[in-house]
C-alpha positions in Angstrom: 167.2 100.6 212.7 165.3 101.7 210.5 165.1 104.9 212.5 168.7 105.6 211.9 168.7 104.5 208.3 165.9 107.3 207.5 167.6 109.9 210.5 171.0 109.7 208.0 169.1 109.8 205.1 167.8 113.2 206.3 170.9 113.9 207.6 172.9 113.5 204.0 170.6 115.8 202.3 171.1 118.7 204.2 174.8 118.3 204.7 175.3 117.7 201.1 172.6 120.8 200.7 175.3 122.8 202.5 177.6 122.1 201.1 176.6 123.2 197.5 175.9 126.7 198.9 178.6 129.8 197.8 181.8 130.1 200.1 180.6 133.1 201.8 177.8 131.3 203.6 174.8 133.8 204.4 172.8 132.0 202.2 173.0 128.5 204.0 170.2 129.7 207.0 167.2 129.9 204.5 168.2 125.9 203.7 166.6 124.2 206.8 162.6 125.2 207.7 161.4 126.2 210.8 159.2 123.0 210.4 161.9 120.9 209.9 164.6 122.0 212.0 163.5 120.2 215.3 163.1 117.5 213.3 166.3 117.0 211.8 168.3 118.4 214.8 166.7 115.0 216.8 167.4 113.0 214.2 171.0 114.1 214.2 171.4 113.6 217.7 169.6 109.9 217.9 171.2 108.6 214.6 174.4 110.3 214.0 175.4 111.0 217.4 177.0 114.4 216.9 175.2 117.1 219.2 176.9 120.0 217.8 175.5 119.4 214.4 172.3 118.5 215.8 171.9 121.6 218.1 172.9 124.4 215.1 170.2 122.4 212.9 167.8 121.5 215.7 167.9 126.1 216.3 167.6 127.0 212.6 164.1 129.1 211.7 165.0 129.1 208.2 163.4 131.3 205.3 164.5 134.8 203.8 165.5 135.3 208.6 167.6 132.3 207.9 169.5 134.1 205.7 169.7 137.3 207.9 171.1 134.9 210.5 173.2 133.6 208.5 175.3 137.0 207.1 175.7 137.8 211.3 177.2 134.3 211.8 179.8 134.9 208.4 180.6 138.2 209.8 181.4 136.6 213.5 182.8 133.0 212.0 185.4 135.2 210.3 186.8 136.9 213.3 186.8 133.8 215.2 189.4 132.4 212.3 191.8 135.4 212.8 191.1 135.7 216.7 191.4 132.4 218.0 194.3 130.2 218.4 194.2 126.7 217.4 190.4 126.4 216.7 188.7 125.1 213.3 185.9 126.8 212.9 183.1 125.9 210.2 179.9 127.6 209.4 177.1 125.2 209.1 173.7 126.1 208.6 172.6 129.1 210.9 175.4 128.5 212.6 179.2 127.8 214.0 180.9 124.6 214.6 184.2 125.3 216.9 186.4 122.4 217.5 189.8 122.5 219.0 192.3 119.6 219.9 191.8 118.3 223.4 195.4 118.8 224.3 194.9 122.6 224.0 192.7 122.3 227.3 193.3 119.5 229.2 196.0 117.1 230.6 195.2 113.4 230.6 192.3 112.7 232.6 192.5 116.4 234.3 189.8 119.1 234.1 191.9 121.9 235.1 191.9 124.5 231.6 195.7 124.6 230.4 197.6 128.1 229.8 196.8 127.1 225.8 193.3 126.7 226.6 193.2 129.7 228.5 193.9 131.8 226.1 191.7 130.5 223.3 188.9 130.9 225.7 190.3 134.3 226.3 190.2 135.2 222.6 186.2 133.5 221.9 185.2 135.3 224.4 185.8 138.8 222.9 184.3 138.6 220.1 181.7 136.6 221.7 181.1 139.5 223.6 181.0 141.6 220.1 178.1 139.4 219.0 176.1 139.3 221.9 172.8 137.8 220.5 173.9 133.6 220.3 173.6 130.7 222.8 176.7 128.8 223.1 176.1 125.3 223.0 179.6 123.5 224.9 179.9 119.8 224.7 183.2 118.6 226.8 185.9 116.3 225.3 185.4 112.6 227.3 188.7 111.5 226.4 191.2 109.9 229.2 194.2 108.2 228.1 194.4 104.4 228.5 190.1 104.0 228.7 188.0 102.8 225.9 185.5 104.3 226.9 184.1 107.7 227.1 184.3 109.1 230.7 180.4 111.1 230.5 181.3 112.6 234.3 184.7 114.2 233.2 183.3 115.0 230.3 180.5 117.5 232.0 183.3 118.6 234.1 184.9 119.9 231.5 182.1 121.3 229.7 181.7 123.5 232.6 184.9 124.6 233.4 185.0 126.2 230.0 181.4 127.8 230.5 182.9 129.1 234.0 186.2 130.4 232.4 183.9 132.3 229.2 181.5 133.5 231.9 184.5 135.4 233.9 185.6 137.0 230.5 182.0 138.4 230.9 180.0 136.1 228.8 177.1 135.7 230.4 176.0 132.6 232.1 172.7 132.5 230.5 174.3 132.2 227.0 175.4 128.7 228.1 174.0 125.0 227.5 177.2 123.3 228.9 176.9 119.1 228.7 179.1 116.3 228.4 179.8 113.8 225.7 177.2 111.1 225.6 177.6 107.5 225.2 175.0 107.3 222.4 177.5 109.7 220.1 180.1 106.3 219.9 177.2 106.0 216.7 178.9 108.8 214.8 178.4 107.8 210.7 181.8 109.7 210.4 184.0 108.5 212.6 184.6 104.6 212.5 186.8 104.8 215.4 183.2 104.3 217.2 183.2 107.7 218.5 186.6 107.4 219.8 188.1 110.8 217.8 185.1 112.7 218.6 185.6 112.4 222.2 189.5 113.6 222.2 188.2 117.1 220.7 186.7 120.0 222.6 183.1 120.9 220.5 180.9 124.7 220.6 178.2 125.0 219.0 177.3 129.0 218.4 173.6 129.9 217.4 170.9 132.6 217.6 169.1 133.1 221.0 165.7 134.3 220.4 166.8 138.1 220.0 168.5 137.4 216.9 165.8 135.7 215.8 163.0 138.4 216.9 165.6 141.2 215.3 166.0 138.5 212.0 162.3 138.4 211.7 161.1 141.9 211.7 164.5 142.9 209.6 162.6 140.4 206.5 159.5 141.5 206.2 
């Protein structure tokens, strides 16, 4: 219990800091230091059950290099808001959270992509290929109508289907981490339904890869 409370305190501090930054978000990357990024990421994953946010913060490098990455992400996020149908695009720190309603992608307890989901991912693939120096974390939705508990195995399969589709649109396979919804995420602090709303959503996190981090550090020397 003490671990959960301390994790939420740190997460609350980071998120409140982010909310105070200018609207273009270019400076958000400087808020999370390299030393604290991995720690905060693990706390978020363990204590709040938000894997997408944890992935973004855990990948942060901070400082001036983080601000450089933030500017890169600002441009990419702006294009996604314009070019990806049905996407809720949110800039967080040095990354981007992209969320879709499950109904655009999957029907019932299935894992085959619906036409609307294919169109949304096709639009995303075009933008991802314009910004090749990113890593994409995909979390498949775990919701099945009529079931209270999340279907973790189905979630993993859905995440892989999404990654495979993006790969078929020339987004390199080594850019993906595809994973299922974890039962520990039902502890998410912002979801009073115990995770049942979150597992109905398709979530992706877009973060700097190692090449972009090296470029960022070189540019700000």
